[in-house]
C-alpha positions as CSV (number, residue, x, y, z in Angstrom):
1,X,-20.2,-43.6,-1.9
2,X,-17.5,-42.1,-3.8
3,X,-18.4,-44.2,-6.6
4,X,-21.8,-43.3,-6.0
5,X,-21.7,-39.7,-6.2
6,X,-19.5,-39.7,-8.9
7,X,-21.9,-41.2,-10.9
8,X,-23.1,-39.9,-14.8
9,X,-26.4,-39.2,-12.9
10,X,-24.8,-37.1,-10.8
11,X,-23.2,-34.9,-13.0
12,X,-26.3,-34.8,-15.4
13,X,-28.0,-33.4,-12.2
14,X,-25.2,-30.4,-11.8
15,X,-25.8,-29.8,-15.5
16,X,-29.5,-29.9,-15.0
17,X,-29.0,-26.9,-12.0
18,X,-26.9,-25.0,-14.1
19,X,-29.3,-25.5,-17.4
20,X,-31.8,-24.3,-14.6
21,X,-30.3,-21.0,-13.8
22,X,-29.5,-20.2,-17.6
23,X,-33.2,-21.0,-18.3
24,X,-34.8,-19.1,-15.3
25,X,-32.5,-16.5,-15.3
26,X,-33.2,-14.8,-18.2
27,X,-30.6,-11.9,-19.3
28,X,-32.2,-9.0,-18.9
29,X,-32.9,-6.1,-16.2
30,X,-36.6,-6.4,-14.3
31,X,-37.5,-5.1,-11.2
32,X,-41.0,-6.3,-10.0
33,X,-41.0,-5.0,-5.7
34,X,-39.5,-2.0,-4.3
35,X,-35.9,-2.2,-3.5
36,X,-35.6,-4.2,-1.4
37,X,-38.3,-6.0,-2.0
38,X,-40.5,-8.1,1.1
39,X,-38.5,-11.3,1.4
40,X,-35.7,-9.8,1.6
41,X,-36.7,-7.0,4.6
42,X,-37.2,-10.6,6.5
43,X,-34.0,-12.1,5.7
44,X,-32.3,-8.3,6.4
45,X,-34.4,-8.9,10.0
46,X,-33.1,-12.4,10.2
47,X,-29.7,-11.3,9.6
48,X,-29.4,-8.2,12.0
49,X,-30.0,-10.9,14.8
50,X,-27.4,-13.3,14.1
51,X,-24.9,-12.1,11.8
52,X,-22.1,-9.2,13.3
53,X,-22.9,-5.6,12.2
54,X,-18.8,-5.2,11.0
55,X,-20.3,-7.6,8.3
56,X,-21.7,-4.8,5.7
57,X,-23.5,-4.8,2.3
58,X,-23.9,-2.5,0.0
59,X,-27.6,-3.5,-0.6
60,X,-29.6,-5.6,1.3
61,X,-31.4,-7.9,-1.1
62,X,-30.8,-11.4,-0.8
63,X,-29.9,-13.3,-3.8
64,X,-31.3,-16.3,-5.1
65,X,-29.8,-17.6,-8.2
66,X,-27.4,-15.7,-11.1
67,X,-26.2,-16.8,-14.4
68,X,-23.8,-15.1,-16.6
69,X,-24.2,-10.9,-15.7
70,X,-28.0,-11.4,-13.9
71,X,-28.2,-11.8,-10.3
72,X,-31.9,-12.5,-9.2
73,X,-32.9,-12.3,-5.8
74,X,-35.6,-13.8,-3.5
75,X,-38.5,-11.0,-4.8
76,X,-37.6,-12.1,-8.2
77,X,-35.9,-8.8,-9.2
78,X,-32.8,-9.4,-11.8
79,X,-30.0,-6.8,-11.6
80,X,-27.7,-6.4,-14.0
81,X,-24.4,-7.3,-12.1
82,X,-21.4,-4.6,-12.6
83,X,-19.7,-6.1,-9.6
84,X,-19.3,-9.5,-10.4
85,X,-18.6,-10.2,-6.6
86,X,-15.9,-7.5,-6.7
87,X,-14.0,-8.9,-10.0
88,X,-14.9,-12.8,-8.8
89,X,-17.4,-14.4,-11.0
90,X,-15.2,-13.0,-14.4
91,X,-16.3,-15.8,-16.8
92,X,-19.9,-15.3,-15.5
93,X,-22.1,-16.6,-13.0
94,X,-23.0,-20.3,-12.9
95,X,-20.5,-20.8,-15.9
96,X,-22.1,-24.7,-17.3
97,X,-18.5,-25.9,-17.2
98,X,-16.9,-24.7,-14.1
99,X,-20.5,-26.0,-12.2
100,X,-19.4,-29.5,-13.7
101,X,-16.1,-30.1,-12.8
102,X,-16.6,-28.9,-9.5
103,X,-19.0,-31.7,-9.1
104,X,-17.5,-33.7,-10.6
105,X,-14.8,-33.5,-8.9
106,X,-17.1,-33.1,-4.9
107,X,-17.8,-37.0,-6.1
108,X,-14.0,-38.2,-6.3
109,X,-12.8,-36.3,-3.2
110,X,-13.6,-33.0,-0.9
111,X,-10.4,-32.7,0.5
112,X,-7.6,-34.5,1.9
113,X,-5.0,-32.1,2.3
114,X,-2.7,-31.4,-0.4
115,X,0.7,-31.2,2.3
116,X,-0.2,-34.6,3.2
117,X,-1.6,-36.4,0.4
118,X,-0.9,-34.7,-2.5
119,X,-3.5,-34.8,-6.0
120,X,-2.8,-33.4,-9.7
121,X,-5.6,-30.6,-9.5
122,X,-3.4,-28.7,-7.8
123,X,-0.3,-29.6,-10.1
124,X,-2.3,-28.8,-13.3
125,X,-3.1,-25.3,-11.6
126,X,0.4,-24.3,-10.9
127,X,1.0,-25.7,-14.4
128,X,-1.5,-23.5,-15.6
129,X,-0.3,-20.5,-13.7
130,X,3.3,-20.7,-15.0
131,X,2.2,-20.6,-18.6
132,X,0.3,-17.6,-18.5
133,X,1.6,-15.3,-15.4
134,X,4.3,-12.8,-17.1
135,X,7.5,-13.5,-18.2
136,X,9.1,-16.9,-19.8
137,X,12.0,-17.7,-17.1
138,X,10.8,-21.0,-14.8
139,X,8.0,-20.5,-12.3
140,X,6.5,-22.0,-9.4
141,X,3.4,-21.3,-7.0
142,X,1.9,-22.1,-3.8
143,X,-1.9,-22.3,-3.9
144,X,-4.0,-20.6,-0.6
145,X,-7.6,-19.2,0.2
146,X,-7.5,-15.5,-0.3
147,X,-6.3,-12.7,-1.7
148,X,-4.6,-11.6,1.8
149,X,-3.4,-14.5,2.4
150,X,-1.9,-14.2,-1.0
151,X,-0.7,-11.1,0.0
152,X,0.8,-12.1,3.1
153,X,2.7,-15.3,1.8
154,X,4.0,-13.0,-0.9
155,X,5.4,-10.9,1.4
156,X,6.4,-13.9,3.4
157,X,8.1,-15.7,0.4
158,X,10.7,-12.1,-0.2
159,X,11.4,-12.0,3.1
160,X,12.7,-15.2,3.4
161,X,14.0,-15.1,-0.1
162,X,16.5,-11.3,0.5
163,X,16.8,-12.0,4.0
164,X,15.2,-8.4,4.4
165,X,12.6,-7.3,6.9
166,X,11.0,-3.9,5.3
167,X,7.8,-4.1,3.0
168,X,6.9,-1.6,0.5
169,X,3.5,-0.3,-1.1
170,X,2.0,1.9,-3.1
171,X,-0.5,5.4,-2.3
172,X,-4.1,4.4,-3.0
173,X,-3.4,0.5,-2.7
174,X,-5.9,-1.5,-1.3
175,X,-4.6,-5.3,-0.2
176,X,-6.9,-6.8,2.5
177,X,-8.1,-7.0,5.9
178,X,-5.2,-8.8,7.6
179,X,-3.2,-7.4,10.2
180,X,-0.3,-7.3,7.5
181,X,-2.4,-6.3,4.8
182,X,-4.4,-3.5,6.7
183,X,-0.9,-1.8,7.6
184,X,-0.1,-2.0,4.0
185,X,-3.5,-0.4,2.4
186,X,-3.4,3.1,2.1
187,X,-7.0,4.2,3.9
188,X,-7.1,3.3,7.3
189,X,-11.1,3.7,7.8
190,X,-12.9,0.9,7.5
191,X,-10.2,-1.5,7.5
192,X,-8.0,-0.8,10.0
193,X,-10.0,1.7,12.2
194,X,-9.4,0.4,16.3
195,X,-7.7,-2.9,14.6
196,X,-4.6,-1.6,15.9
197,X,-1.7,-2.2,16.5
198,X,-0.7,-3.0,13.3
199,X,2.2,-4.9,11.4
200,X,5.7,-2.6,11.1
201,X,8.0,-1.8,8.6
202,X,5.5,-1.0,5.8
203,X,6.6,1.8,3.9
204,X,4.2,4.0,1.7
205,X,5.5,5.1,-1.7
206,X,3.9,8.1,-3.8
207,X,2.4,6.0,-7.0
208,X,1.6,7.4,-10.4
209,X,-2.1,9.3,-10.7
210,X,-1.9,10.9,-13.9
211,X,-4.8,12.2,-13.5
212,X,-4.1,14.2,-10.3
213,X,0.3,14.4,-10.7
214,X,0.6,15.2,-14.3
215,X,4.1,13.4,-14.2
216,X,5.2,11.1,-16.9
217,X,6.0,7.5,-16.4
218,X,9.5,8.1,-15.7
219,X,9.2,11.2,-13.4
220,X,6.5,9.3,-11.4
221,X,9.1,6.2,-11.1
222,X,12.2,8.7,-10.0
223,X,9.7,10.2,-7.8
224,X,8.5,6.9,-5.9
225,X,13.0,5.5,-6.3
226,X,13.9,8.7,-4.2
227,X,11.6,7.7,-1.5
228,X,11.9,4.1,-1.2
229,X,16.2,4.9,-1.1
230,X,15.9,7.8,0.7
231,X,13.0,6.8,3.4
232,X,13.4,3.1,3.5
233,X,17.1,2.2,2.0
234,X,17.2,-0.5,-0.7
235,X,19.5,-2.6,1.6
236,X,16.4,-3.1,3.7
237,X,13.9,-3.7,1.4
238,X,12.3,-6.9,1.1
239,X,9.8,-6.1,-1.7
240,X,7.7,-3.3,-3.2
241,X,4.1,-4.9,-3.4
242,X,1.9,-3.3,-7.3
243,X,-1.0,-3.3,-7.9
244,X,-0.8,-3.1,-11.9
245,X,-4.3,-1.2,-11.8
246,X,-4.9,0.1,-8.4
247,X,-8.3,-1.5,-7.2
248,X,-9.9,-0.1,-4.0
249,X,-7.8,3.4,-4.9
250,X,-10.5,4.2,-7.6
251,X,-8.7,1.9,-10.8
252,X,-6.3,4.0,-11.2
253,X,-3.6,3.2,-14.5
254,X,0.1,4.2,-14.0
255,X,1.6,6.1,-16.7
256,X,3.3,4.6,-19.5
257,X,6.9,3.2,-18.7
258,X,5.8,3.3,-15.0
259,X,5.6,-0.1,-13.7
260,X,9.5,-1.1,-15.9
261,X,11.2,1.8,-14.4
262,X,10.4,0.3,-10.9
263,X,11.4,-2.8,-11.8
264,X,13.9,-2.4,-13.4
265,X,15.2,0.1,-9.9
266,X,13.7,-3.6,-7.8
267,X,16.5,-5.8,-9.9
268,X,19.3,-3.7,-9.7
269,X,19.0,-3.7,-6.1
270,X,17.8,-7.4,-4.7
271,X,14.1,-5.6,-4.1
272,X,11.5,-8.6,-4.9
273,X,8.7,-6.8,-7.1
274,X,5.6,-8.1,-6.5
275,X,2.5,-7.6,-8.7
276,X,-1.5,-8.0,-6.6
277,X,-3.0,-9.0,-9.8
278,X,-5.9,-10.2,-7.4
279,X,-8.5,-8.0,-8.9
280,X,-7.1,-7.2,-12.0
281,X,-6.0,-10.8,-13.1
282,X,-7.2,-13.8,-15.0
283,X,-8.7,-12.3,-18.1
284,X,-10.5,-9.8,-16.4
285,X,-8.5,-6.3,-18.6
286,X,-8.4,-8.2,-21.6
287,X,-5.4,-10.0,-20.9
288,X,-4.5,-12.9,-18.4
289,X,-2.9,-10.1,-16.3
290,X,-3.5,-6.1,-16.6
291,X,0.8,-6.3,-15.9
292,X,1.1,-7.2,-19.5
293,X,-0.4,-4.3,-20.6
294,X,2.6,-2.2,-19.0
295,X,5.3,-4.2,-20.4
296,X,5.7,-5.1,-16.9
297,X,7.6,-8.4,-15.7
298,X,7.1,-8.6,-12.3
299,X,9.2,-11.4,-10.1
300,X,6.1,-12.9,-8.3
301,X,2.5,-12.5,-9.2
302,X,-0.4,-12.5,-6.8
303,X,-3.3,-14.3,-7.8
304,X,-6.9,-14.9,-6.5
305,X,-10.8,-13.6,-6.9
306,X,-11.8,-14.7,-10.8
307,X,-9.2,-18.0,-10.6
308,X,-12.1,-20.4,-9.7
309,X,-15.6,-19.2,-10.6
310,X,-16.4,-17.9,-7.3
311,X,-14.9,-20.5,-5.2
312,X,-12.0,-19.9,-2.4
313,X,-8.7,-19.8,-4.2
314,X,-5.5,-18.0,-4.7
315,X,-2.0,-18.1,-5.7
316,X,1.4,-17.1,-5.3
317,X,3.4,-17.6,-8.7
318,X,6.8,-16.6,-9.6
319,X,10.6,-17.3,-10.1
320,X,11.6,-20.7,-8.7
321,X,14.6,-19.2,-7.0
322,X,12.3,-17.2,-5.5
323,X,9.7,-19.3,-4.5
324,X,12.1,-22.4,-3.5
325,X,13.9,-20.1,-1.3
326,X,11.2,-21.0,2.1
327,X,12.0,-24.2,3.9
328,X,10.0,-27.5,3.1
329,X,6.7,-26.6,5.8
330,X,7.5,-23.2,5.6
331,X,4.5,-22.8,3.0
332,X,0.7,-24.1,3.0
333,X,-2.5,-24.0,4.7
334,X,-5.6,-26.6,5.8
335,X,-7.8,-25.4,2.8
336,X,-5.1,-24.3,0.4
337,X,-5.6,-25.5,-2.7
338,X,-9.1,-27.2,-2.2
339,X,-9.4,-30.0,-4.7
340,X,-13.2,-28.7,-5.9
341,X,-11.6,-25.1,-6.1
342,X,-8.5,-26.7,-8.0
343,X,-11.0,-28.5,-10.5
344,X,-12.7,-24.8,-10.6
345,X,-9.6,-23.0,-11.8
346,X,-8.5,-25.6,-14.5
347,X,-12.0,-25.1,-16.1
348,X,-11.9,-21.6,-15.9
349,X,-8.8,-21.2,-17.6
350,X,-10.3,-23.9,-20.3
351,X,-13.5,-21.4,-20.5
352,X,-11.1,-18.4,-21.1
353,X,-9.3,-20.3,-24.2
354,X,-12.1,-22.1,-25.5
355,X,-14.4,-19.1,-25.6
356,X,-12.0,-16.3,-26.6
357,X,-12.8,-14.8,-23.8
358,X,-9.8,-11.6,-23.9
359,X,-11.6,-11.0,-26.6
360,X,-14.9,-10.4,-25.0
361,X,-12.8,-8.3,-22.4
362,X,-11.9,-6.6,-25.2
363,X,-14.8,-6.0,-26.6
364,X,-16.9,-4.4,-22.8
365,X,-13.6,-2.4,-22.7
366,X,-14.4,-0.9,-26.2
367,X,-18.7,-0.6,-26.0
368,X,-18.6,0.7,-22.0
369,X,-15.6,4.0,-23.0
370,X,-17.5,4.6,-25.7
371,X,-21.3,5.0,-23.9
372,X,-19.4,6.4,-21.1
373,X,-17.5,8.9,-23.5
374,X,-21.4,10.2,-24.4
375,X,-21.9,10.3,-20.9
376,X,-19.0,12.6,-20.0
377,X,-20.0,15.0,-23.0
378,X,-23.5,15.5,-21.9
379,X,-22.2,16.5,-18.0
380,X,-19.3,18.1,-16.6
381,X,-18.8,15.9,-13.1
382,X,-16.9,13.1,-15.5
383,X,-13.4,14.2,-14.7
384,X,-11.7,10.7,-15.9
385,X,-12.6,7.4,-17.8
386,X,-9.9,4.8,-17.0
387,X,-9.2,1.2,-17.3
388,X,-8.8,-1.6,-19.6
389,X,-11.1,-4.7,-20.3
390,X,-13.9,-4.9,-18.1
391,X,-11.8,-3.1,-15.5
392,X,-13.1,0.3,-15.9
393,X,-13.8,3.2,-14.1
394,X,-15.0,7.4,-14.3
395,X,-13.5,9.6,-11.8
396,X,-16.6,12.4,-11.0
397,X,-15.3,15.7,-9.8
398,X,-17.7,18.9,-8.4
399,X,-19.8,20.6,-11.3
400,X,-17.8,23.2,-13.7
401,X,-14.3,21.6,-12.2
402,X,-14.1,19.6,-14.9
403,X,-9.9,19.2,-15.3
404,X,-8.4,22.4,-13.2
405,X,-9.5,21.8,-9.3
406,X,-11.0,18.1,-10.0
407,X,-12.1,18.7,-6.6
408,X,-13.7,15.0,-5.9
409,X,-17.7,14.5,-6.2
410,X,-18.5,11.8,-3.5
411,X,-21.7,13.4,-3.0
412,X,-22.8,12.1,-7.0
413,X,-21.0,9.0,-6.6
414,X,-23.3,8.1,-3.9
415,X,-26.5,9.2,-5.1
416,X,-26.0,7.8,-8.7
417,X,-25.2,4.1,-7.1
418,X,-28.5,4.2,-5.2
419,X,-30.4,5.4,-8.2
420,X,-29.0,2.3,-10.4
421,X,-29.5,0.0,-7.6
422,X,-33.7,1.2,-7.3
423,X,-33.6,0.3,-10.8
424,X,-31.9,-2.8,-11.5
425,X,-27.9,-2.0,-12.4
426,X,-25.7,-3.4,-9.2
427,X,-22.5,-0.9,-9.3
428,X,-19.6,-0.4,-7.2
429,X,-17.8,2.4,-5.6
430,X,-14.5,3.2,-4.9
431,X,-11.8,5.7,-4.5
432,X,-9.5,7.2,-1.8
433,X,-11.8,9.8,-1.5
434,X,-14.9,7.8,-3.1
435,X,-15.2,9.5,-5.7
436,X,-15.1,6.7,-8.4
437,X,-17.6,4.2,-9.9
438,X,-15.9,1.0,-11.0
439,X,-17.2,-1.5,-13.5
440,X,-16.0,-4.4,-12.7
441,X,-18.8,-7.1,-14.6
442,X,-18.3,-10.6,-16.2
443,X,-16.9,-11.0,-19.3
444,X,-20.5,-12.5,-20.1
445,X,-22.2,-8.8,-20.2
446,X,-23.5,-8.2,-23.3
447,X,-23.5,-4.4,-25.2
448,X,-27.1,-5.1,-25.1
449,X,-27.6,-5.1,-21.2
450,X,-24.2,-2.5,-21.5
451,X,-26.5,-0.1,-23.1
452,X,-29.5,-0.5,-20.6
453,X,-27.1,-0.4,-17.5
454,X,-25.5,2.9,-19.5
455,X,-29.2,4.1,-19.7
456,X,-30.0,4.2,-15.6
457,X,-26.7,5.4,-15.1
458,X,-27.4,8.6,-17.5
459,X,-31.0,8.8,-15.8
460,X,-29.2,8.9,-12.8
461,X,-26.8,11.9,-13.4
462,X,-29.8,13.6,-14.9
463,X,-31.7,13.4,-11.6
464,X,-28.6,15.1,-10.0
């Protein structure tokens, strides 16, 4: 049966399916019904009968096909996707090389469990991670399923290596929905509300947020370090977990020098510094990893979201001596490093190289920031534009406040995102105070689609 599934005919069928999506889903915004449309309304009724209310959706339109930077719903409406599944489909929906790689692997074998009978695909992903994560030292990896699981494993490995208990994170951080990661998040609602008791020995240190604190990198790092030394104590601290660009918190970009200064302190005090690159990694920011923008070489790097083109895969990668501190059998999981997801991940790495997607990220940043700057010049509610590559955000403030009080304007964010959705642009919101619009598109987003999306956002701002 395996041989039959792996035939060229089967692989050709996968290519045909990918080609069909490319032909059917044109790269344009198109609204043909009310939003949501009648078919989506019917699916929403079915969903409410069987799916937990705890699983909410930002927009109840049900997707039937997707390609590139466009989502097509069951009613035939096409949306410019500026969220990419919260940073997952980084190289674009139904990218043909990823579809072909995954389909071919399905025809070979779907699962054996690497910790029982291993396979080459897992090794190749680890090799690629060692090559592309920051640092020229010897590295090793463990593959798991999700971002939160990567955080859990990173902390576990750091505790094993150091023999210490405490975990430090930064204000405005987001790390997941598991018990430990809920405790690591800055914002409890809705992620931790009612789910306690949460994991202990987690400490929240002040972060670098230049738009609001006005501190340079050295001063912001000194403030963070003072907290770690006085409140936690370096001798008890196993790790400091940091998003180089904070995601859910609002795409906060730290001041220059902040992250290297923290790494210097961590190294001097035997603390493992972990880069949570779950949202910012895999070419998202115009570099393979956002840490590169800041001259930061972390001890461990966490990868997930965009690594496998939409299939579930995550990794912890880092210094070999730290990764090897775990005893045999201490790391792993039933589905971790699934061969189909690994095959897709290999294709993603190859697509980044073959299609020069780092340059595409840089192009998107240039075009998007230029358009957002024009919007900022025409309104007084855009306080700051920030980010790198295809990871850009605008922070909205109350009218007239500008760079003075910088009072959050969450109502404007809600209105703009709702207006955009009704007109075929899918936007993500973020920020501790709900006042940030984040742009997290795939690298397949064209300049024409950026211009079209910004025209809708311009209309939304005027409609306020």
